Every structure is written in C-alpha cells, then in structure tokens.
C-alpha positions as CSV (number, residue, x, y, z in Angstrom):
1,M,-42.4,-84.5,8.5
2,N,-38.8,-86.1,9.5
3,L,-35.7,-84.3,9.4
4,R,-32.5,-86.4,8.3
5,E,-28.7,-85.9,7.6
6,A,-29.0,-85.1,3.3
7,T,-27.2,-87.4,1.4
8,Y,-26.1,-87.4,-2.1
9,A,-28.6,-88.8,-3.7
10,D,-30.9,-86.0,-2.5
11,L,-29.0,-83.0,-3.9
12,P,-30.8,-82.7,-7.4
13,R,-34.3,-82.1,-5.5
14,I,-32.0,-79.5,-3.2
15,I,-30.8,-78.1,-6.4
16,E,-34.8,-77.4,-7.3
17,I,-35.7,-76.2,-4.2
18,E,-32.7,-73.4,-4.6
19,Q,-33.1,-72.6,-7.6
20,L,-37.1,-72.3,-7.0
21,S,-35.9,-70.2,-3.8
22,F,-33.1,-67.8,-5.0
23,A,-32.2,-65.4,-7.2
24,Q,-28.8,-65.9,-7.0
25,P,-29.0,-70.1,-6.3
26,W,-25.5,-72.3,-4.7
27,S,-24.3,-74.4,-7.3
28,L,-24.5,-78.1,-7.1
29,N,-20.6,-77.9,-6.4
30,S,-21.2,-75.7,-3.3
31,F,-23.9,-78.2,-1.5
32,K,-21.1,-81.6,-2.5
33,R,-19.0,-79.5,-0.7
34,E,-21.1,-79.2,2.2
35,L,-21.5,-82.6,2.1
36,T,-17.4,-83.4,2.7
37,L,-16.5,-80.2,5.4
38,P,-16.3,-81.8,9.0
39,F,-17.9,-78.9,10.5
40,S,-20.9,-78.7,7.5
41,R,-24.1,-80.7,8.1
42,L,-26.7,-80.6,5.1
43,I,-30.2,-81.3,6.9
44,V,-33.5,-82.1,4.8
45,A,-37.0,-82.2,6.1
46,I,-39.6,-85.3,4.4
47,C,-42.5,-84.3,4.5
48,D,-44.1,-86.9,2.4
49,P,-42.3,-90.1,3.8
50,N,-43.5,-92.7,1.4
51,E,-41.6,-90.0,-1.4
52,R,-38.8,-89.2,0.6
53,R,-37.9,-86.4,-1.6
54,P,-36.5,-83.4,0.4
55,C,-39.1,-80.9,1.0
56,G,-36.8,-78.2,2.1
57,F,-33.3,-78.2,4.2
58,L,-31.1,-76.5,6.1
59,C,-26.9,-76.2,5.9
60,R,-25.4,-75.1,8.9
61,W,-21.8,-74.8,10.2
62,L,-20.6,-75.2,13.8
63,V,-16.8,-73.7,14.6
64,A,-15.5,-73.6,17.9
65,D,-18.6,-72.6,19.4
66,E,-20.8,-70.8,17.2
67,L,-23.8,-72.2,15.3
68,H,-23.3,-69.8,11.9
69,I,-26.7,-71.0,9.2
70,L,-25.8,-70.8,6.2
71,N,-28.9,-71.5,3.7
72,I,-32.2,-72.5,4.5
73,A,-35.0,-73.1,1.7
74,V,-38.7,-74.6,1.5
75,H,-39.9,-75.9,-2.2
76,P,-42.8,-73.4,-3.1
77,D,-45.4,-76.2,-2.7
78,F,-44.6,-76.4,1.5
79,R,-44.2,-73.1,2.1
80,Q,-46.1,-71.8,4.8
81,A,-46.9,-74.7,6.5
82,G,-44.2,-74.8,9.5
83,I,-41.3,-76.4,7.3
84,G,-39.1,-73.8,8.1
85,A,-40.0,-73.3,12.0
86,R,-38.8,-77.2,12.4
87,L,-35.5,-77.2,10.6
88,M,-35.1,-73.7,12.9
89,Q,-36.1,-75.8,15.5
90,A,-34.1,-78.5,14.8
91,V,-30.5,-76.5,14.5
92,I,-31.4,-74.2,17.7
93,S,-31.5,-77.2,19.9
94,E,-28.5,-78.7,18.0
95,A,-27.1,-75.6,19.1
96,K,-27.9,-76.5,22.8
97,A,-26.8,-79.8,23.1
98,K,-22.7,-78.2,21.2
99,Q,-23.0,-75.7,23.6
100,A,-22.4,-73.1,21.2
101,H,-23.1,-69.3,22.7
102,V,-24.8,-68.4,19.6
103,I,-25.8,-68.5,16.5
104,T,-25.8,-66.5,13.6
105,L,-26.9,-66.0,10.1
106,E,-27.7,-63.5,7.1
107,V,-30.8,-62.5,5.7
108,R,-31.6,-60.5,2.5
109,R,-32.5,-56.8,3.4
110,A,-35.3,-57.5,1.2
111,N,-36.8,-60.7,2.6
112,L,-39.7,-59.7,4.9
113,S,-40.9,-63.2,5.9
114,A,-37.4,-65.3,6.6
115,R,-36.2,-62.1,8.8
116,S,-40.3,-62.2,10.3
117,L,-39.0,-66.3,10.9
118,Y,-36.5,-65.6,12.0
119,R,-37.6,-62.8,15.1
120,K,-40.2,-65.4,16.4
121,F,-37.1,-67.7,17.7
122,K,-36.0,-64.6,19.3
123,F,-33.2,-63.5,16.7
124,E,-32.0,-60.5,16.9
125,E,-31.0,-58.1,14.2
126,R,-27.8,-56.5,14.9
127,R,-25.9,-54.9,11.3
128,L,-26.3,-54.6,8.0
129,R,-23.5,-55.7,5.6
130,K,-24.1,-52.9,2.5
131,N,-24.3,-55.3,-1.4
132,Y,-23.6,-58.9,0.3
133,Y,-25.7,-60.3,-2.2
134,A,-24.6,-57.8,-4.8
135,P,-25.2,-54.1,-5.4
136,G,-27.9,-52.8,-3.5
137,E,-29.0,-56.1,-2.0
138,D,-27.8,-55.9,1.1
139,A,-27.6,-58.3,3.9
140,I,-29.1,-58.1,7.6
141,V,-26.5,-60.0,9.8
142,M,-28.9,-61.2,12.7
143,E,-27.1,-63.3,16.3
144,L,-29.0,-65.8,18.5
145,P,-27.6,-65.9,22.0
146,I,-27.8,-69.2,23.4
147,V,-28.3,-68.6,27.2
148,P,-26.7,-71.9,29.0
149,A,-28.8,-74.5,30.7
150,P,-29.0,-73.5,34.6
151,I,-27.2,-75.7,36.8
152,A,-29.8,-78.0,38.5
153,A,-30.6,-77.0,42.1
154,S,-29.4,-80.9,43.2
155,K,-25.9,-80.2,41.8
156,R,-25.5,-76.3,43.2
157,R,-23.2,-76.2,45.6
158,F,-23.7,-73.5,48.3
159,V,-20.5,-72.6,50.6
C-alpha cells in the first residue's frame, strides 16, 4: 500500500468511499474545496499499485500548531486491513515533523470501531459535543498531545 496526495482525478472514488462510509457524506464540492486550501491536505491510500484507485483517504488541516483530522474513511472492501491505521500513522508523523503540539478530531459517539482505532494511537476522549452530527448524534472530541522529541544528549548544554 502506498500513500500519496489526492488529485482531482481521485475525487470520484473518494466520493464513492465517502458515500459508502457515512450517512451524511461530504459533497463533491467539499472535497474540491479541500484541494484548494493551503492548510488542508487530502491523502489517499492506494492498495493496488496497478489500479491506482484509492481504497481510503484522510483529510486534515494544519493551522498554527494544531493538526485537525476532518475526515477519514476506508472502502468497505478494504476495511480491517490496517489502511486506517496507516493513514493515521502518516498524519501523526507529519504532525511531529511540522512541530504541531496536538492532533484533534471529532468522532461519532456510536462509532466504536473508529474510537478504538484512535485509542490505539493514544488519542484521549476529551469532551462531548451534543447533537454535533444531527439531533441525537453526538460527537466525542479526541486529542493526541504531541510531545516534542527530547534534545539529543550530544546537544545538551550544562551550565
């Protein structure tokens, strides 16, 4: 599996995955907008390099020192194969490389499999947003603090 930046040519497949994954999917225009925003990044997972069609995607914003995951989904035919985890690993590595201090996301309270995935990466459930998705559809705000890498011993100065 490879990860790469999404292009406009990927949008039909991204929309397909989105519609198969969510009761209230994002629109094509929403994804087009994300491709134009300087602080947004849309990453796709390619499971079959010969086919080049995405099997999953992740959309994130990086604003100041916070990385926010807006959307992540994997095609039903490819779920439980580590694709979501690979996308999460990539964005966590990016956050560390760009010196973000925290990664945040919202997840449906009822989406136990997603919450479990995020907890594996040490995300903590911080607060509840009542009726965030729709009446009776609450969101849980989850956060992953990014701890700066310790200064190498050879670079430490003692006074």
